[in-house]
matplotlib code that plots the C-alpha trace (Angstrom):
import matplotlib.pyplot as plt

x = [-29.5, -26.9, -27.8, -26.2, -23.0, -22.8, -23.5, -21.0, -18.3, -18.9, -18.5, -15.6, -14.0, -14.9, -13.6, -9.8, -10.5, -10.5, -7.9, -5.6, -5.8, -6.0, -2.5, -0.3, 3.1, 4.7, 8.1, 10.2, 12.2, 10.8, 12.0, 11.1, 8.7, 9.5, 6.2, 6.7, 7.4, 8.4, 11.3, 13.3, 13.8, 13.5, 11.0, 9.9, 11.9, 14.5, 15.0, 15.1, 14.2, 14.4, 11.5, 11.4, 8.5, 7.1, 4.1, 6.4, 8.8, 9.5, 13.2, 13.6, 16.9, 16.7, 19.1, 18.7, 20.9, 22.7, 22.9, 21.9, 20.1, 17.9, 15.8, 13.2, 10.2, 8.2, 4.8, 2.7, 2.8, 6.1, 8.6, 11.4, 15.0, 16.9, 20.3, 20.6, 24.1, 25.3, 27.9, 29.4, 26.1, 24.1, 21.1, 18.5, 15.4, 11.9, 9.4, 6.1, 3.8, 0.3, -2.0, -4.9, -7.0, -4.1, -1.9, 0.7, 1.1, 5.2, 5.6, 9.1, 10.7, 15.0, 16.4, 18.3, 21.0, 18.9, 15.6, 12.5, 11.3, 8.3, 7.9, 5.4, 5.4, 2.6, 2.9, -0.1, -0.2, -2.4, -4.7, -2.2, 0.2, 2.5, 3.7, 2.2, 4.1, 3.7, 6.0, 5.3, 8.5, 9.3, 10.7, 14.7, 15.0, 12.1, 11.3, 7.8, 4.3, 5.4, 6.5, 4.4, 5.9, 4.0, 5.7, 4.8, 7.3, 7.3, 7.6, 10.8]
y = [30.7, 33.4, 31.2, 27.7, 29.6, 30.8, 26.8, 25.7, 28.1, 26.8, 23.8, 24.3, 26.2, 24.3, 21.2, 22.8, 23.5, 20.2, 19.2, 21.3, 20.2, 16.8, 17.1, 19.1, 20.1, 18.7, 21.4, 22.6, 21.4, 19.1, 17.9, 14.9, 15.1, 12.4, 9.9, 10.0, 6.6, 5.4, 4.0, 5.9, 3.6, 2.8, 4.0, 7.4, 9.9, 10.0, 12.4, 15.4, 15.6, 18.4, 17.8, 19.2, 19.3, 20.5, 20.0, 16.5, 15.3, 14.8, 14.7, 13.7, 14.5, 12.9, 12.0, 8.7, 7.3, 5.4, 8.5, 10.8, 9.6, 11.3, 10.1, 11.6, 10.1, 10.9, 12.3, 10.7, 6.8, 6.2, 4.3, 6.3, 4.3, 5.7, 3.8, 3.6, 3.3, 2.2, 0.5, -0.3, -1.9, -0.1, -1.4, -0.7, 0.8, 0.8, 3.0, 4.1, 6.6, 7.7, 10.1, 9.4, 12.3, 14.1, 11.1, 10.6, 6.8, 5.2, 2.0, 0.6, -2.5, -3.5, -6.6, -8.1, -10.9, -11.6, -11.7, -9.3, -6.8, -4.6, -1.1, 1.3, 4.5, 7.2, 11.2, 13.5, 16.9, 17.0, 20.4, 21.9, 21.4, 18.5, 16.1, 12.4, 9.7, 6.1, 3.5, -0.3, -2.6, -6.5, -7.6, -8.0, -9.2, -11.6, -12.7, -12.3, -10.2, -6.3, -4.1, -0.6, 3.0, 6.0, 9.3, 12.6, 15.8, 19.8, 22.2, 24.7]
z = [-14.8, -11.9, -8.4, -10.3, -12.3, -8.2, -6.5, -9.5, -8.6, -4.6, -5.1, -7.2, -4.6, -2.0, -3.7, -4.4, -0.8, 0.4, -1.8, -0.3, 3.9, 2.8, 1.6, 4.4, 4.4, 6.8, 6.0, 9.1, 11.4, 14.3, 17.7, 19.2, 22.4, 24.4, 25.7, 29.9, 30.9, 27.4, 26.5, 23.3, 20.6, 17.0, 14.9, 14.0, 12.6, 15.3, 17.8, 15.6, 11.5, 8.8, 6.6, 3.4, 0.9, -2.3, -5.0, -5.8, -3.3, 0.5, 1.9, 4.9, 7.0, 10.5, 13.7, 15.2, 17.1, 14.4, 13.2, 10.7, 7.3, 4.4, 2.1, -0.1, -1.3, -4.4, -3.4, -7.4, -5.4, -8.0, -6.7, -4.4, -4.3, -1.4, 0.0, 3.9, 5.0, 8.1, 9.5, 7.0, 4.9, 2.0, 2.1, -0.9, -0.3, -2.2, -1.1, -2.1, -0.9, -1.0, 0.9, 2.5, 3.7, 5.3, 6.4, 3.9, 4.5, 3.7, 2.8, 2.0, 1.3, 1.6, 1.7, 5.2, 4.6, 1.3, 3.2, 2.2, 4.9, 4.6, 7.0, 6.6, 8.4, 8.4, 8.6, 9.5, 11.7, 15.1, 15.3, 16.9, 14.5, 15.7, 13.6, 14.6, 12.9, 12.9, 12.4, 12.0, 10.8, 11.9, 15.5, 14.9, 18.2, 19.0, 15.7, 17.4, 15.7, 14.0, 16.3, 15.8, 17.2, 17.5, 18.1, 18.2, 16.9, 18.3, 15.2, 16.1]

ax = plt.figure().add_subplot(projection="3d")
ax.plot(x, y, z, "-o")
ax.set_aspect("equal")
plt.show()
């Protein structure tokens, strides 16, 4: 009987540990690590980002070529609404997040001139603690296949 109790406790602890490991904390100030031979462009979190995170939401304040932007995402999978303001335009964004193991996936929908636009982003930590961000967006200029960018950020 004692063995069964110890085994049960071990399974519960292992499950709690696995759950904690599958939802990393991205909080901190992050700086883009330029990839050699790769031109800077849209995607990722810009050149710098400050992230705060708690059990219910993640807030990302990013510095990009177009200015500084703050977005707040709910971590429970419900819709998050943010407004992107730049060049005199206000663009409403609706995002949903989900955890896939240790990766946070964010799917965002917005409208440009009445046309729906879908953008996705995933965030994960590599074994060295760097933040890996992969973004996929439409090809706004060429009208071709979606463009995926990958960026690595180092914690300051």
